[in-house]
N, C-alpha and C positions, 0 to 999 in steps of 0.2 A: 643337123646342127644342135650340139646340143649348150643350152641355153641356162647360164648360172648365174648370169650378173646381176652385180646389185639393185638396177635399174628397171630390171622385170620384176625382181620378188618385191620392188616397193611401188609398185603401180599397182600388180592386180589387184588387190584387197584393201577394204579399211575399214578401223575397227574406234574403239572405244576404250574395251579394256585387256589387259594381257595378263595372261598366269602367271603364277610368282613362281610355281614350280611345273617344270614341264618335262617330257619324256616319257617311256613308256606309260609305268604308273600313270602317269598324269590319265595319260588316253583313254586306260584302262577307267579308272575312274568316271572319266566321260562319259564311254561308254556305260557303262554300270547307270551311273544319271538317268541317261535320256532310256534304257532300258526299264528303270523303277514307274518313269512318269509314262510310258507306256500300258504297265502293268498295272500300275495305279489307275489308271485312267479307266482303261477294262473292266476293274472291280469295282468303282463306281458305278457305272451305266449297268451291269448287271445289276445291282443294291436298287439303284433307282427305278429299272428297267428303259433306264430311258440316255441313248447315248452322251456321252462329255463332249465326243466331236463328233462335227458332222460329217467328218471325214477324214480319215487318213491314206498315202499312199506314199510311194519313192520309189527309187531306181539304185541300184545297185551297177555301176559301170569300173569296168579293165579295157584300160588301152593303153597302146604300144609307148603315144605320145601327151600328156596332161597338157590341156589345152587349157586357161583360163578364160572369166566371163567375158576378157578383153583378149580376142581372138590372136590378136598380133605376138602374144607372150603367151610360152611355152617352160612349163618342167622341163623339157628335152631330153625325159628320160620315163617306160611305164606306169602310168598310176592308179592307183584304187580312189575312185570317187561314190559318194554316197551322200543324193538330195533325197532329203525328207519332208511332207508336208501335213500336218496338222493345222484342222481349218476348222473352222468355228466359227457362219456368218458369211461374213462380208472381212474378215481376219484368217493371216492365216501367217504359221510362223513356219519358219524351211528351212532351217538348219542345211547347209552346204558344207562340207566335210571329206578336202581332199588328202591324200596318203601318197608318197611313192610306194614301190610294189613293195619292196624290202620295210614297211610301212613306217619310215619315215613320214611326222605327219608333213603340209606342205601350203596348204592354206584352209584356216576354219572360217566360216563367213554364216551368220546366224539374223535371214531374213526375215523382217517384220513386213507383211501386205496388207494394204487395207484397199477393197477396190468402192474407191469414189462410187463411180457412175455407173449400172448398167445396161443400159438402153437396147435395143432389138437387133442396131448394129455398129450403135457406138459404146466403148467402154473407157475407163480411164480409173489407172491403176495406182497407186503412191507406194513405195517402198522405202525402207532406211536400216540399214546393218551398221552392227559390229564388226569387228573380224579384225583376224590376225592371219600376222604371212610368216611362215618358219626359214630360219637358213640356218646350217650348219659352220661355225667360225672356229677359229683359233685362236686359245688364250696359254698363257705359262701360267705355271703353277706349281711353285715348288722345284722351279727351276727345270720343270718338264711340259713338251705341249700339251695340249688337252685342247677335245674337240666337247662345245660342246654345242644346245639346242639354244638358238636365238629367236625370240617374237617380236614383233613390231605391231604398233595398234594402227589402224583404221579409222573409217565414218565414211558412210556415206550415204548417199541418198537418189531416189531416183521418180523419174515420171512415166508411164508408158499408156499413150493412149491408142487405143485401135479401132478402125475400122471392116465393120467387116461387106464383103462385096458381094459373096455369096456365101453359098453353105459351107465351101472347101476354099477358097478363097479369103485371104485377111487383108490390112498393109496399116500400119501402124509408123510410131516414132519411139525412140527411146533416148532418152536421155539421165546421165549419172556425172551425181559431182560427189567428187572423193576430195577428203583431207585426210593426209598422215601425219600421227603426232610422234614421230622418234628422227630420226637420222633419213635423209633419203628426200626425195619427190614429196612437197608438200601440197600441189593441190591436183586433180586432175580432174578433166571434163572429156565423155566421153557422150558422143552423137553417131544415133545411127539411125539409118531409113530401112525399112525391113518389112518386105512381103511374106507370107507364108499360104505355101498350097499346099493340103493336107486332102489325105486317104486318096491318093491318086493309084486305081488300082490299074494292074496290068497283067491280071488274071483274078479269077473268082476269090484266090486265099493269100495274095501277096498285094503289097502295092508302096506306096513311095510317099513320104513327109518330107519339105522340101522347101525350104526359108532362106533362100540368099537376102547377102544385105551390103548396106557400101556405109563406111562411117567416117570420122573426124573423133582423133584423139590428140589431146593436150595435155603435156603434163610439163607445170610450172611453164619454163618460157620455149620447150617446143613442143613441136607439133606434126601429125602426119596426116594420109589420106588411104583408104585403103577399102577391099574386097574382101567378104567371104559368104560361105554356105554352108550350111547345115543340112545333112541329108538322114533320111535314117530308112533303111528297107525292113518291116514287118508282117507277123502274117497274122491276120485276121485272128484273135480269141487267142494266140500265143505268148506270153512270159519275154519272152529273151527279143532281139533284135540286134541288128546291128545299127551302129554308126558311123558318119566322119563327119569333120570339121576340116573345112576349107579356110586359108587365107591369103589373100595375096598382098602386098605393102604396096602403092601407087606411089606414093613421093609422102616421104618421111624423112624428121631427123632424126630422133625418136632409135636410142638403141637398147634393146640385140634389131638393127637392119635385115633380119632374112628376108629375104625377098617372098618365097614361098614358105607357109607351116602348111602339115597338114596331121591327121590319123585316122584310124580306125579304131573303134571299139564297139564291145561287146556289154550290152544292157540287160540288167533283169530287171522285170520291173512289178512295182506289187502294190496293193496285193490285187 
């Protein structure tokens, strides 16, 4: 089922500032800016013979159905997703850029995350992000209908405690509180109970990562309960892998009320 209702678009991302001019040129300028940042960082590190960043990683994903951070909401169409991570010490900047496959922006989210505690078994991470959510609307100009791309502004903060049970098993909580600054949902609370099972080898080369979740979602005066799972099938020392998200509504008042949402994705991990 294709989901493009305003409710879905209003909930998933939260941001502080909106771009004044957007469209293909705006997206191009933004990507050029990111590329320039990478080049300048590399040049600086070569000059000083010391890396400016401690680490840089990322993924590029193509999927049959773009699913948001809150798994009950989806684009309902194929999507292209870029996740980048620039790390310096305990601080990281993690832009998350999502597009419909034809190139229209869906959401841009700009994470700042800080690892507050890192013990042998327990870690605590906090984060915040501004974000933009885009939708296409029709306006009348000079007596003619015209489609334009509208961005809406959101801001959110997160708290993520995690406890390591064993080498390959983690359990934890995830809490996100979001605020909207434009028309639509003004307040979102997203609370998750999660477990992660990593490196579940079934041959010498292939293994699974599985993350089951149960979560509570409240948007203004509406609320819902859900179960979700994230799965990835990987080959050792190979950058491409398959991933999937499954989401089941248990009891919800929030529209859209799809009983079951899923996708399958091809992911390229770099460097």
